[in-house]
Predicted model as a PDB file, atoms N, CA, C, CB and O in Angstrom, pLDDT in the B-factor column:
MODEL        1                                                                  
ATOM      1  N   MET A   1      84.179 -11.579 -84.154  1.00 52.00           N  
ATOM      2  CA  MET A   1      85.430 -10.881 -84.313  1.00 52.00           C  
ATOM      3  C   MET A   1      85.710 -10.655 -85.800  1.00 52.00           C  
ATOM      4  CB  MET A   1      86.572 -11.666 -83.650  1.00 52.00           C  
ATOM      5  O   MET A   1      85.872  -9.509 -86.221  1.00 52.00           O  
ATOM      6  N   PHE A   2      85.768 -11.704 -86.592  1.00 55.00           N  
ATOM      7  CA  PHE A   2      85.991 -11.562 -88.025  1.00 55.00           C  
ATOM      8  C   PHE A   2      84.700 -11.822 -88.759  1.00 55.00           C  
ATOM      9  CB  PHE A   2      87.093 -12.515 -88.515  1.00 55.00           C  
ATOM     10  O   PHE A   2      83.939 -12.723 -88.408  1.00 55.00           O  
ATOM     11  N   ALA A   3      84.458 -11.019 -89.788  1.00 60.00           N  
ATOM     12  CA  ALA A   3      83.264 -11.228 -90.604  1.00 60.00           C  
ATOM     13  C   ALA A   3      83.509 -12.413 -91.524  1.00 60.00           C  
ATOM     14  CB  ALA A   3      82.905  -9.949 -91.424  1.00 60.00           C  
ATOM     15  O   ALA A   3      84.559 -12.524 -92.158  1.00 60.00           O  
ATOM     16  N   ARG A   4      82.524 -13.291 -91.583  1.00 65.00           N  
ATOM     17  CA  ARG A   4      82.657 -14.469 -92.431  1.00 65.00           C  
ATOM     18  C   ARG A   4      82.300 -14.087 -93.867  1.00 65.00           C  
ATOM     19  CB  ARG A   4      81.751 -15.633 -91.921  1.00 65.00           C  
ATOM     20  O   ARG A   4      81.199 -13.605 -94.131  1.00 65.00           O  
ATOM     21  N   VAL A   5      83.222 -14.301 -94.777  1.00 60.00           N  
ATOM     22  CA  VAL A   5      83.010 -13.996 -96.189  1.00 60.00           C  
ATOM     23  C   VAL A   5      82.387 -15.217 -96.840  1.00 60.00           C  
ATOM     24  CB  VAL A   5      84.347 -13.595 -96.901  1.00 60.00           C  
ATOM     25  O   VAL A   5      82.926 -16.319 -96.731  1.00 60.00           O  
ATOM     26  N   PRO A   6      81.245 -15.034 -97.525  1.00 62.00           N  
ATOM     27  CA  PRO A   6      80.634 -16.201 -98.153  1.00 62.00           C  
ATOM     28  C   PRO A   6      81.481 -16.703 -99.316  1.00 62.00           C  
ATOM     29  CB  PRO A   6      79.222 -15.868 -98.636  1.00 62.00           C  
ATOM     30  O   PRO A   6      82.077 -15.917-100.052  1.00 62.00           O  
ATOM     31  N   SER A   7      81.524 -18.024 -99.470  1.00 73.00           N  
ATOM     32  CA  SER A   7      82.297 -18.581-100.564  1.00 73.00           C  
ATOM     33  C   SER A   7      81.539 -18.494-101.875  1.00 73.00           C  
ATOM     34  CB  SER A   7      82.666 -20.019-100.271  1.00 73.00           C  
ATOM     35  O   SER A   7      82.149 -18.506-102.944  1.00 73.00           O  
ATOM     36  N   GLU A   8      80.214 -18.405-101.809  1.00 77.00           N  
ATOM     37  CA  GLU A   8      79.399 -18.223-103.000  1.00 77.00           C  
ATOM     38  C   GLU A   8      78.059 -17.616-102.611  1.00 77.00           C  
ATOM     39  CB  GLU A   8      79.199 -19.561-103.742  1.00 77.00           C  
ATOM     40  O   GLU A   8      77.585 -17.782-101.487  1.00 77.00           O  
ATOM     41  N   VAL A   9      77.463 -16.916-103.555  1.00 75.00           N  
ATOM     42  CA  VAL A   9      76.172 -16.279-103.337  1.00 75.00           C  
ATOM     43  C   VAL A   9      75.158 -17.015-104.195  1.00 75.00           C  
ATOM     44  CB  VAL A   9      76.212 -14.744-103.679  1.00 75.00           C  
ATOM     45  O   VAL A   9      75.357 -17.186-105.398  1.00 75.00           O  
ATOM     46  N   SER A  10      74.076 -17.448-103.574  1.00 76.00           N  
ATOM     47  CA  SER A  10      73.073 -18.223-104.297  1.00 76.00           C  
ATOM     48  C   SER A  10      71.879 -17.341-104.634  1.00 76.00           C  
ATOM     49  CB  SER A  10      72.626 -19.447-103.471  1.00 76.00           C  
ATOM     50  O   SER A  10      71.258 -16.752-103.749  1.00 76.00           O  
ATOM     51  N   LEU A  11      71.564 -17.257-105.924  1.00 78.00           N  
ATOM     52  CA  LEU A  11      70.349 -16.610-106.386  1.00 78.00           C  
ATOM     53  C   LEU A  11      69.476 -17.703-106.997  1.00 78.00           C  
ATOM     54  CB  LEU A  11      70.655 -15.455-107.421  1.00 78.00           C  
ATOM     55  O   LEU A  11      69.655 -18.086-108.153  1.00 78.00           O  
ATOM     56  N   ASP A  12      68.537 -18.192-106.205  1.00 83.00           N  
ATOM     57  CA  ASP A  12      67.686 -19.326-106.555  1.00 83.00           C  
ATOM     58  C   ASP A  12      68.564 -20.551-106.769  1.00 83.00           C  
ATOM     59  CB  ASP A  12      66.837 -19.023-107.826  1.00 83.00           C  
ATOM     60  O   ASP A  12      69.029 -21.129-105.787  1.00 83.00           O  
ATOM     61  N   TRP A  13      68.812 -20.971-107.998  1.00 83.00           N  
ATOM     62  CA  TRP A  13      69.636 -22.156-108.240  1.00 83.00           C  
ATOM     63  C   TRP A  13      70.922 -21.834-108.984  1.00 83.00           C  
ATOM     64  CB  TRP A  13      68.850 -23.179-109.019  1.00 83.00           C  
ATOM     65  O   TRP A  13      71.606 -22.736-109.469  1.00 83.00           O  
ATOM     66  N   ILE A  14      71.253 -20.548-109.075  1.00 88.00           N  
ATOM     67  CA  ILE A  14      72.492 -20.127-109.725  1.00 88.00           C  
ATOM     68  C   ILE A  14      73.452 -19.634-108.647  1.00 88.00           C  
ATOM     69  CB  ILE A  14      72.227 -19.014-110.797  1.00 88.00           C  
ATOM     70  O   ILE A  14      73.082 -18.810-107.812  1.00 88.00           O  
ATOM     71  N   TYR A  15      74.667 -20.132-108.666  1.00 87.00           N  
ATOM     72  CA  TYR A  15      75.666 -19.761-107.677  1.00 87.00           C  
ATOM     73  C   TYR A  15      76.713 -18.847-108.309  1.00 87.00           C  
ATOM     74  CB  TYR A  15      76.330 -21.016-107.080  1.00 87.00           C  
ATOM     75  O   TYR A  15      77.235 -19.133-109.387  1.00 87.00           O  
ATOM     76  N   PHE A  16      77.010 -17.747-107.624  1.00 85.00           N  
ATOM     77  CA  PHE A  16      77.987 -16.778-108.098  1.00 85.00           C  
ATOM     78  C   PHE A  16      79.079 -16.603-107.056  1.00 85.00           C  
ATOM     79  CB  PHE A  16      77.315 -15.427-108.414  1.00 85.00           C  
ATOM     80  O   PHE A  16      78.799 -16.607-105.857  1.00 85.00           O  
ATOM     81  N   PRO A  17      80.336 -16.447-107.508  1.00 86.00           N  
ATOM     82  CA  PRO A  17      81.387 -16.090-106.550  1.00 86.00           C  
ATOM     83  C   PRO A  17      81.247 -14.620-106.163  1.00 86.00           C  
ATOM     84  CB  PRO A  17      82.800 -16.366-107.145  1.00 86.00           C  
ATOM     85  O   PRO A  17      80.765 -13.823-106.968  1.00 86.00           O  
ATOM     86  N   PRO A  18      81.653 -14.246-104.963  1.00 82.00           N  
ATOM     87  CA  PRO A  18      81.538 -12.843-104.547  1.00 82.00           C  
ATOM     88  C   PRO A  18      82.326 -11.887-105.442  1.00 82.00           C  
ATOM     89  CB  PRO A  18      82.011 -12.695-103.117  1.00 82.00           C  
ATOM     90  O   PRO A  18      81.959 -10.720-105.575  1.00 82.00           O  
ATOM     91  N   PHE A  19      83.403 -12.374-106.056  1.00 86.00           N  
ATOM     92  CA  PHE A  19      84.200 -11.506-106.923  1.00 86.00           C  
ATOM     93  C   PHE A  19      83.415 -11.080-108.157  1.00 86.00           C  
ATOM     94  CB  PHE A  19      85.486 -12.213-107.342  1.00 86.00           C  
ATOM     95  O   PHE A  19      83.692 -10.020-108.718  1.00 86.00           O  
ATOM     96  N   PHE A  20      82.447 -11.877-108.595  1.00 88.00           N  
ATOM     97  CA  PHE A  20      81.605 -11.509-109.732  1.00 88.00           C  
ATOM     98  C   PHE A  20      80.866 -10.212-109.442  1.00 88.00           C  
ATOM     99  CB  PHE A  20      80.604 -12.633-110.057  1.00 88.00           C  
ATOM    100  O   PHE A  20      80.808  -9.328-110.296  1.00 88.00           O  
ATOM    101  N   PHE A  21      80.305 -10.089-108.257  1.00 88.00           N  
ATOM    102  CA  PHE A  21      79.574  -8.874-107.892  1.00 88.00           C  
ATOM    103  C   PHE A  21      80.522  -7.691-107.696  1.00 88.00           C  
ATOM    104  CB  PHE A  21      78.759  -9.108-106.616  1.00 88.00           C  
ATOM    105  O   PHE A  21      80.158  -6.548-107.971  1.00 88.00           O  
ATOM    106  N   THR A  22      81.732  -7.967-107.223  1.00 90.00           N  
ATOM    107  CA  THR A  22      82.723  -6.909-107.096  1.00 90.00           C  
ATOM    108  C   THR A  22      83.063  -6.323-108.466  1.00 90.00           C  
ATOM    109  CB  THR A  22      83.990  -7.440-106.411  1.00 90.00           C  
ATOM    110  O   THR A  22      83.130  -5.104-108.625  1.00 90.00           O  
ATOM    111  N   VAL A  23      83.275  -7.188-109.447  1.00 93.00           N  
ATOM    112  CA  VAL A  23      83.593  -6.727-110.804  1.00 93.00           C  
ATOM    113  C   VAL A  23      82.393  -6.035-111.430  1.00 93.00           C  
ATOM    114  CB  VAL A  23      84.044  -7.904-111.688  1.00 93.00           C  
ATOM    115  O   VAL A  23      82.548  -5.016-112.104  1.00 93.00           O  
ATOM    116  N   LEU A  24      81.200  -6.575-111.215  1.00 94.00           N  
ATOM    117  CA  LEU A  24      79.983  -5.980-111.775  1.00 94.00           C  
ATOM    118  C   LEU A  24      79.743  -4.583-111.213  1.00 94.00           C  
ATOM    119  CB  LEU A  24      78.771  -6.875-111.490  1.00 94.00           C  
ATOM    120  O   LEU A  24      79.484  -3.647-111.970  1.00 94.00           O  
ATOM    121  N   PHE A  25      79.825  -4.438-109.905  1.00 94.00           N  
ATOM    122  CA  PHE A  25      79.620  -3.123-109.295  1.00 94.00           C  
ATOM    123  C   PHE A  25      80.764  -2.173-109.634  1.00 94.00           C  
ATOM    124  CB  PHE A  25      79.482  -3.257-107.776  1.00 94.00           C  
ATOM    125  O   PHE A  25      80.550  -0.964-109.723  1.00 94.00           O  
ATOM    126  N   GLY A  26      81.982  -2.699-109.825  1.00 95.00           N  
ATOM    127  CA  GLY A  26      83.092  -1.872-110.274  1.00 95.00           C  
ATOM    128  C   GLY A  26      82.849  -1.323-111.669  1.00 95.00           C  
ATOM    129  O   GLY A  26      83.182  -0.174-111.959  1.00 95.00           O  
ATOM    130  N   PHE A  27      82.262  -2.156-112.541  1.00 97.00           N  
ATOM    131  CA  PHE A  27      81.921  -1.697-113.890  1.00 97.00           C  
ATOM    132  C   PHE A  27      80.855  -0.607-113.840  1.00 97.00           C  
ATOM    133  CB  PHE A  27      81.434  -2.873-114.752  1.00 97.00           C  
ATOM    134  O   PHE A  27      80.954   0.396-114.547  1.00 97.00           O  
ATOM    135  N   ILE A  28      79.849  -0.802-113.015  1.00 97.00           N  
ATOM    136  CA  ILE A  28      78.782   0.197-112.899  1.00 97.00           C  
ATOM    137  C   ILE A  28      79.345   1.502-112.331  1.00 97.00           C  
ATOM    138  CB  ILE A  28      77.628  -0.332-112.001  1.00 97.00           C  
ATOM    139  O   ILE A  28      78.978   2.585-112.785  1.00 97.00           O  
ATOM    140  N   GLY A  29      80.236   1.403-111.338  1.00 96.00           N  
ATOM    141  CA  GLY A  29      80.865   2.602-110.779  1.00 96.00           C  
ATOM    142  C   GLY A  29      81.744   3.318-111.801  1.00 96.00           C  
ATOM    143  O   GLY A  29      81.740   4.547-111.869  1.00 96.00           O  
ATOM    144  N   ALA A  30      82.498   2.552-112.597  1.00 97.00           N  
ATOM    145  CA  ALA A  30      83.338   3.165-113.628  1.00 97.00           C  
ATOM    146  C   ALA A  30      82.488   3.818-114.703  1.00 97.00           C  
ATOM    147  CB  ALA A  30      84.267   2.124-114.256  1.00 97.00           C  
ATOM    148  O   ALA A  30      82.852   4.870-115.229  1.00 97.00           O  
ATOM    149  N   LEU A  31      81.366   3.208-115.031  1.00 97.00           N  
ATOM    150  CA  LEU A  31      80.460   3.793-116.011  1.00 97.00           C  
ATOM    151  C   LEU A  31      79.895   5.114-115.499  1.00 97.00           C  
ATOM    152  CB  LEU A  31      79.322   2.818-116.339  1.00 97.00           C  
ATOM    153  O   LEU A  31      79.777   6.078-116.255  1.00 97.00           O  
ATOM    154  N   ALA A  32      79.548   5.157-114.214  1.00 97.00           N  
ATOM    155  CA  ALA A  32      79.027   6.391-113.620  1.00 97.00           C  
ATOM    156  C   ALA A  32      80.099   7.490-113.597  1.00 97.00           C  
ATOM    157  CB  ALA A  32      78.516   6.120-112.192  1.00 97.00           C  
ATOM    158  O   ALA A  32      79.805   8.650-113.887  1.00 97.00           O  
ATOM    159  N   ILE A  33      81.322   7.128-113.256  1.00 96.00           N  
ATOM    160  CA  ILE A  33      82.410   8.104-113.229  1.00 96.00           C  
ATOM    161  C   ILE A  33      82.708   8.608-114.637  1.00 96.00           C  
ATOM    162  CB  ILE A  33      83.676   7.489-112.604  1.00 96.00           C  
ATOM    163  O   ILE A  33      82.939   9.801-114.830  1.00 96.00           O  
ATOM    164  N   ALA A  34      82.704   7.710-115.623  1.00 96.00           N  
ATOM    165  CA  ALA A  34      82.970   8.119-117.009  1.00 96.00           C  
ATOM    166  C   ALA A  34      81.880   9.060-117.516  1.00 96.00           C  
ATOM    167  CB  ALA A  34      83.071   6.884-117.927  1.00 96.00           C  
ATOM    168  O   ALA A  34      82.176  10.035-118.207  1.00 96.00           O  
ATOM    169  N   ARG A  35      80.632   8.777-117.181  1.00 96.00           N  
ATOM    170  CA  ARG A  35      79.554   9.679-117.587  1.00 96.00           C  
ATOM    171  C   ARG A  35      79.682  11.040-116.913  1.00 96.00           C  
ATOM    172  CB  ARG A  35      78.197   9.063-117.260  1.00 96.00           C  
ATOM    173  O   ARG A  35      79.413  12.071-117.529  1.00 96.00           O  
ATOM    174  N   LEU A  36      80.090  11.041-115.654  1.00 96.00           N  
ATOM    175  CA  LEU A  36      80.309  12.303-114.953  1.00 96.00           C  
ATOM    176  C   LEU A  36      81.454  13.096-115.583  1.00 96.00           C  
ATOM    177  CB  LEU A  36      80.601  12.043-113.473  1.00 96.00           C  
ATOM    178  O   LEU A  36      81.361  14.313-115.738  1.00 96.00           O  
ATOM    179  N   LEU A  37      82.528  12.404-115.944  1.00 95.00           N  
ATOM    180  CA  LEU A  37      83.650  13.074-116.606  1.00 95.00           C  
ATOM    181  C   LEU A  37      83.249  13.608-117.975  1.00 95.00           C  
ATOM    182  CB  LEU A  37      84.833  12.116-116.748  1.00 95.00           C  
ATOM    183  O   LEU A  37      83.686  14.690-118.367  1.00 95.00           O  
ATOM    184  N   ASN A  38      82.420  12.862-118.709  1.00 95.00           N  
ATOM    185  CA  ASN A  38      81.943  13.350-120.007  1.00 95.00           C  
ATOM    186  C   ASN A  38      81.018  14.547-119.832  1.00 95.00           C  
ATOM    187  CB  ASN A  38      81.216  12.231-120.769  1.00 95.00           C  
ATOM    188  O   ASN A  38      81.071  15.495-120.615  1.00 95.00           O  
ATOM    189  N   TRP A  39      80.178  14.507-118.814  1.00 96.00           N  
ATOM    190  CA  TRP A  39      79.217  15.593-118.571  1.00 96.00           C  
ATOM    191  C   TRP A  39      79.925  16.892-118.178  1.00 96.00           C  
ATOM    192  CB  TRP A  39      78.224  15.186-117.469  1.00 96.00           C  
ATOM    193  O   TRP A  39      79.514  17.977-118.590  1.00 96.00           O  
ATOM    194  N   THR A  40      80.987  16.777-117.384  1.00 96.00           N  
ATOM    195  CA  THR A  40      81.712  17.966-116.953  1.00 96.00           C  
ATOM    196  C   THR A  40      82.756  18.418-117.974  1.00 96.00           C  
ATOM    197  CB  THR A  40      82.379  17.703-115.624  1.00 96.00           C  
ATOM    198  O   THR A  40      83.284  19.525-117.866  1.00 96.00           O  
ATOM    199  N   GLY A  41      83.058  17.575-118.964  1.00 94.00           N  
ATOM    200  CA  GLY A  41      84.041  17.931-119.975  1.00 94.00           C  
ATOM    201  C   GLY A  41      85.473  17.599-119.598  1.00 94.00           C  
ATOM    202  O   GLY A  41      86.400  17.965-120.320  1.00 94.00           O  
ATOM    203  N   LEU A  42      85.669  16.918-118.491  1.00 93.00           N  
ATOM    204  CA  LEU A  42      87.026  16.577-118.065  1.00 93.00           C  
ATOM    205  C   LEU A  42      87.605  15.394-118.830  1.00 93.00           C  
ATOM    206  CB  LEU A  42      87.038  16.273-116.588  1.00 93.00           C  
ATOM    207  O   LEU A  42      88.805  15.135-118.747  1.00 93.00           O  
ATOM    208  N   SER A  43      86.782  14.684-119.564  1.00 92.00           N  
ATOM    209  CA  SER A  43      87.282  13.534-120.315  1.00 92.00           C  
ATOM    210  C   SER A  43      88.145  13.962-121.503  1.00 92.00           C  
ATOM    211  CB  SER A  43      86.116  12.682-120.801  1.00 92.00           C  
ATOM    212  O   SER A  43      88.813  13.120-122.103  1.00 92.00           O  
ATOM    213  N   ARG A  44      88.145  15.224-121.848  1.00 92.00           N  
ATOM    214  CA  ARG A  44      88.967  15.688-122.970  1.00 92.00           C  
ATOM    215  C   ARG A  44      90.457  15.622-122.638  1.00 92.00           C  
ATOM    216  CB  ARG A  44      88.583  17.120-123.353  1.00 92.00           C  
ATOM    217  O   ARG A  44      91.288  15.707-123.541  1.00 92.00           O  
ATOM    218  N   PHE A  45      90.807  15.473-121.373  1.00 93.00           N  
ATOM    219  CA  PHE A  45      92.205  15.393-120.971  1.00 93.00           C  
ATOM    220  C   PHE A  45      92.784  13.986-121.097  1.00 93.00           C  
ATOM    221  CB  PHE A  45      92.351  15.870-119.554  1.00 93.00           C  
ATOM    222  O   PHE A  45      93.982  13.792-120.888  1.00 93.00           O  
ATOM    223  N   PHE A  46      91.957  13.008-121.434  1.00 92.00           N  
ATOM    224  CA  PHE A  46      92.429  11.633-121.599  1.00 92.00           C  
ATOM    225  C   PHE A  46      92.870  11.420-123.037  1.00 92.00           C  
ATOM    226  CB  PHE A  46      91.326  10.614-121.209  1.00 92.00           C  
ATOM    227  O   PHE A  46      92.173  11.809-123.974  1.00 92.00           O  
ATOM    228  N   TRP A  47      94.028  10.803-123.204  1.00 92.00           N  
ATOM    229  CA  TRP A  47      94.543  10.532-124.531  1.00 92.00           C  
ATOM    230  C   TRP A  47      93.715   9.459-125.231  1.00 92.00           C  
ATOM    231  CB  TRP A  47      96.001  10.108-124.454  1.00 92.00           C  
ATOM    232  O   TRP A  47      93.408   9.578-126.417  1.00 92.00           O  
ATOM    233  N   HIS A  48      93.356   8.406-124.487  1.00 93.00           N  
ATOM    234  CA  HIS A  48      92.603   7.297-125.057  1.00 93.00           C  
ATOM    235  C   HIS A  48      91.441   6.981-124.107  1.00 93.00           C  
ATOM    236  CB  HIS A  48      93.522   6.036-125.282  1.00 93.00           C  
ATOM    237  O   HIS A  48      91.651   6.378-123.055  1.00 93.00           O  
ATOM    238  N   PRO A  49      90.225   7.383-124.473  1.00 91.00           N  
ATOM    239  CA  PRO A  49      89.088   7.192-123.562  1.00 91.00           C  
ATOM    240  C   PRO A  49      88.820   5.734-123.213  1.00 91.00           C  
ATOM    241  CB  PRO A  49      87.852   7.783-124.169  1.00 91.00           C  
ATOM    242  O   PRO A  49      88.388   5.443-122.097  1.00 91.00           O  
ATOM    243  N   GLY A  50      89.064   4.822-124.128  1.00 92.00           N  
ATOM    244  CA  GLY A  50      88.846   3.400-123.832  1.00 92.00           C  
ATOM    245  C   GLY A  50      89.784   2.882-122.758  1.00 92.00           C  
ATOM    246  O   GLY A  50      89.369   2.151-121.858  1.00 92.00           O  
ATOM    247  N   LEU A  51      91.052   3.266-122.856  1.00 96.00           N  
ATOM    248  CA  LEU A  51      92.015   2.852-121.832  1.00 96.00           C  
ATOM    249  C   LEU A  51      91.717   3.525-120.496  1.00 96.00           C  
ATOM    250  CB  LEU A  51      93.448   3.182-122.280  1.00 96.00           C  
ATOM    251  O   LEU A  51      91.901   2.923-119.438  1.00 96.00           O  
ATOM    252  N   ALA A  52      91.263   4.760-120.544  1.00 95.00           N  
ATOM    253  CA  ALA A  52      90.906   5.460-119.311  1.00 95.00           C  
ATOM    254  C   ALA A  52      89.726   4.756-118.641  1.00 95.00           C  
ATOM    255  CB  ALA A  52      90.562   6.947-119.601  1.00 95.00           C  
ATOM    256  O   ALA A  52      89.686   4.645-117.416  1.00 95.00           O  
ATOM    257  N   PHE A  53      88.763   4.280-119.441  1.00 95.00           N  
ATOM    258  CA  PHE A  53      87.627   3.572-118.861  1.00 95.00           C  
ATOM    259  C   PHE A  53      88.058   2.251-118.226  1.00 95.00           C  
ATOM    260  CB  PHE A  53      86.563   3.318-119.927  1.00 95.00           C  
ATOM    261  O   PHE A  53      87.591   1.902-117.142  1.00 95.00           O  
ATOM    262  N   VAL A  54      88.938   1.524-118.890  1.00 97.00           N  
ATOM    263  CA  VAL A  54      89.438   0.270-118.316  1.00 97.00           C  
ATOM    264  C   VAL A  54      90.194   0.543-117.022  1.00 97.00           C  
ATOM    265  CB  VAL A  54      90.349  -0.467-119.322  1.00 97.00           C  
ATOM    266  O   VAL A  54      90.066  -0.210-116.056  1.00 97.00           O  
ATOM    267  N   ALA A  55      90.976   1.611-116.999  1.00 96.00           N  
ATOM    268  CA  ALA A  55      91.701   1.972-115.777  1.00 96.00           C  
ATOM    269  C   ALA A  55      90.731   2.338-114.654  1.00 96.00           C  
ATOM    270  CB  ALA A  55      92.660   3.143-116.048  1.00 96.00           C  
ATOM    271  O   ALA A  55      90.947   1.963-113.501  1.00 96.00           O  
ATOM    272  N   LEU A  56      89.665   3.069-114.987  1.00 97.00           N  
ATOM    273  CA  LEU A  56      88.648   3.385-113.976  1.00 97.00           C  
ATOM    274  C   LEU A  56      87.958   2.122-113.474  1.00 97.00           C  
ATOM    275  CB  LEU A  56      87.608   4.357-114.549  1.00 97.00           C  
ATOM    276  O   LEU A  56      87.665   1.999-112.285  1.00 97.00           O  
ATOM    277  N   TRP A  57      87.701   1.191-114.378  1.00 97.00           N  
ATOM    278  CA  TRP A  57      87.060  -0.071-114.007  1.00 97.00           C  
ATOM    279  C   TRP A  57      87.942  -0.857-113.040  1.00 97.00           C  
ATOM    280  CB  TRP A  57      86.760  -0.914-115.261  1.00 97.00           C  
ATOM    281  O   TRP A  57      87.460  -1.369-112.030  1.00 97.00           O  
ATOM    282  N   VAL A  58      89.228  -0.952-113.350  1.00 97.00           N  
ATOM    283  CA  VAL A  58      90.159  -1.663-112.468  1.00 97.00           C  
ATOM    284  C   VAL A  58      90.261  -0.956-111.121  1.00 97.00           C  
ATOM    285  CB  VAL A  58      91.554  -1.773-113.121  1.00 97.00           C  
ATOM    286  O   VAL A  58      90.295  -1.607-110.077  1.00 97.00           O  
ATOM    287  N   LEU A  59      90.310   0.373-111.141  1.00 97.00           N  
ATOM    288  CA  LEU A  59      90.422   1.140-109.901  1.00 97.00           C  
ATOM    289  C   LEU A  59      89.190   0.970-109.019  1.00 97.00           C  
ATOM    290  CB  LEU A  59      90.634   2.614-110.214  1.00 97.00           C  
ATOM    291  O   LEU A  59      89.319   0.714-107.822  1.00 97.00           O  
ATOM    292  N   THR A  60      88.000   1.111-109.594  1.00 96.00           N  
ATOM    293  CA  THR A  60      86.790   0.980-108.780  1.00 96.00           C  
ATOM    294  C   THR A  60      86.594  -0.448-108.294  1.00 96.00           C  
ATOM    295  CB  THR A  60      85.568   1.426-109.573  1.00 96.00           C  
ATOM    296  O   THR A  60      86.134  -0.663-107.173  1.00 96.00           O  
ATOM    297  N   THR A  61      86.943  -1.435-109.133  1.00 94.00           N  
ATOM    298  CA  THR A  61      86.837  -2.827-108.693  1.00 94.00           C  
ATOM    299  C   THR A  61      87.804  -3.094-107.546  1.00 94.00           C  
ATOM    300  CB  THR A  61      87.115  -3.792-109.865  1.00 94.00           C  
ATOM    301  O   THR A  61      87.456  -3.774-106.581  1.00 94.00           O  
ATOM    302  N   SER A  62      89.007  -2.564-107.649  1.00 94.00           N  
ATOM    303  CA  SER A  62      89.996  -2.758-106.580  1.00 94.00           C  
ATOM    304  C   SER A  62      89.549  -2.103-105.282  1.00 94.00           C  
ATOM    305  CB  SER A  62      91.354  -2.195-107.001  1.00 94.00           C  
ATOM    306  O   SER A  62      89.667  -2.696-104.210  1.00 94.00           O  
ATOM    307  N   LEU A  63      89.038  -0.887-105.377  1.00 94.00           N  
ATOM    308  CA  LEU A  63      88.585  -0.199-104.162  1.00 94.00           C  
ATOM    309  C   LEU A  63      87.380  -0.903-103.539  1.00 94.00           C  
ATOM    310  CB  LEU A  63      88.230   1.261-104.477  1.00 94.00           C  
ATOM    311  O   LEU A  63      87.303  -1.034-102.317  1.00 94.00           O  
ATOM    312  N   LEU A  64      86.450  -1.352-104.363  1.00 92.00           N  
ATOM    313  CA  LEU A  64      85.323  -2.106-103.829  1.00 92.00           C  
ATOM    314  C   LEU A  64      85.781  -3.405-103.194  1.00 92.00           C  
ATOM    315  CB  LEU A  64      84.309  -2.390-104.923  1.00 92.00           C  
ATOM    316  O   LEU A  64      85.278  -3.795-102.140  1.00 92.00           O  
ATOM    317  N   GLY A  65      86.725  -4.075-103.823  1.00 89.00           N  
ATOM    318  CA  GLY A  65      87.233  -5.333-103.284  1.00 89.00           C  
ATOM    319  C   GLY A  65      87.985  -5.153-101.982  1.00 89.00           C  
ATOM    320  O   GLY A  65      87.944  -6.020-101.109  1.00 89.00           O  
ATOM    321  N   LEU A  66      88.669  -4.036-101.847  1.00 90.00           N  
ATOM    322  CA  LEU A  66      89.429  -3.786-100.628  1.00 90.00           C  
ATOM    323  C   LEU A  66      88.556  -3.376 -99.446  1.00 90.00           C  
ATOM    324  CB  LEU A  66      90.450  -2.722-100.884  1.00 90.00           C  
ATOM    325  O   LEU A  66      88.773  -3.815 -98.317  1.00 90.00           O  
ATOM    326  N   PHE A  67      87.557  -2.522 -99.726  1.00 88.00           N  
ATOM    327  CA  PHE A  67      86.827  -1.908 -98.622  1.00 88.00           C  
ATOM    328  C   PHE A  67      85.379  -2.361 -98.466  1.00 88.00           C  
ATOM    329  CB  PHE A  67      86.849  -0.450 -98.789  1.00 88.00           C  
ATOM    330  O   PHE A  67      84.850  -2.307 -97.356  1.00 88.00           O  
ATOM    331  N   VAL A  68      84.723  -2.801 -99.528  1.00 82.00           N  
ATOM    332  CA  VAL A  68      83.292  -3.073 -99.437  1.00 82.00           C  
ATOM    333  C   VAL A  68      82.981  -4.551 -99.534  1.00 82.00           C  
ATOM    334  CB  VAL A  68      82.552  -2.332-100.516  1.00 82.00           C  
ATOM    335  O   VAL A  68      82.362  -5.118 -98.633  1.00 82.00           O  
ATOM    336  N   ILE A  69      83.405  -5.181-100.618  1.00 73.00           N  
ATOM    337  CA  ILE A  69      83.088  -6.594-100.862  1.00 73.00           C  
ATOM    338  C   ILE A  69      84.393  -7.371-100.936  1.00 73.00           C  
ATOM    339  CB  ILE A  69      82.252  -6.777-102.178  1.00 73.00           C  
ATOM    340  O   ILE A  69      84.956  -7.500-102.023  1.00 73.00           O  
ATOM    341  N   PRO A  70      84.890  -7.889 -99.833  1.00 68.00           N  
ATOM    342  CA  PRO A  70      86.145  -8.636 -99.897  1.00 68.00           C  
ATOM    343  C   PRO A  70      85.945  -9.963-100.635  1.00 68.00           C  
ATOM    344  CB  PRO A  70      86.695  -8.891 -98.478  1.00 68.00           C  
ATOM    345  O   PRO A  70      84.927 -10.627-100.444  1.00 68.00           O  
ATOM    346  N   PRO A  71      86.912 -10.353-101.479  1.00 58.00           N  
ATOM    347  CA  PRO A  71      86.758 -11.604-102.234  1.00 58.00           C  
ATOM    348  C   PRO A  71      86.886 -12.831-101.366  1.00 58.00           C  
ATOM    349  CB  PRO A  71      87.774 -11.673-103.335  1.00 58.00           C  
ATOM    350  O   PRO A  71      86.780 -13.953-101.863  1.00 58.00           O  
TER     351      PRO A  71                                                      
ENDMDL                                                                          
END                                                                             
């Protein structure tokens, strides 16, 4: 009925919390979106590109955490 969320992910002898992978994949997704925005020229509409990237990172991490990798 309910999917069991692992409390930690083991890679050999190193243990990671699931939220680590959520943040990591959120960063990779934000990096991909930022590159796409730079490639299309839409990034010129952002006042501060660094803050826009952090906002994209938070947004993609939140969406991944909500729908793909629950913490």
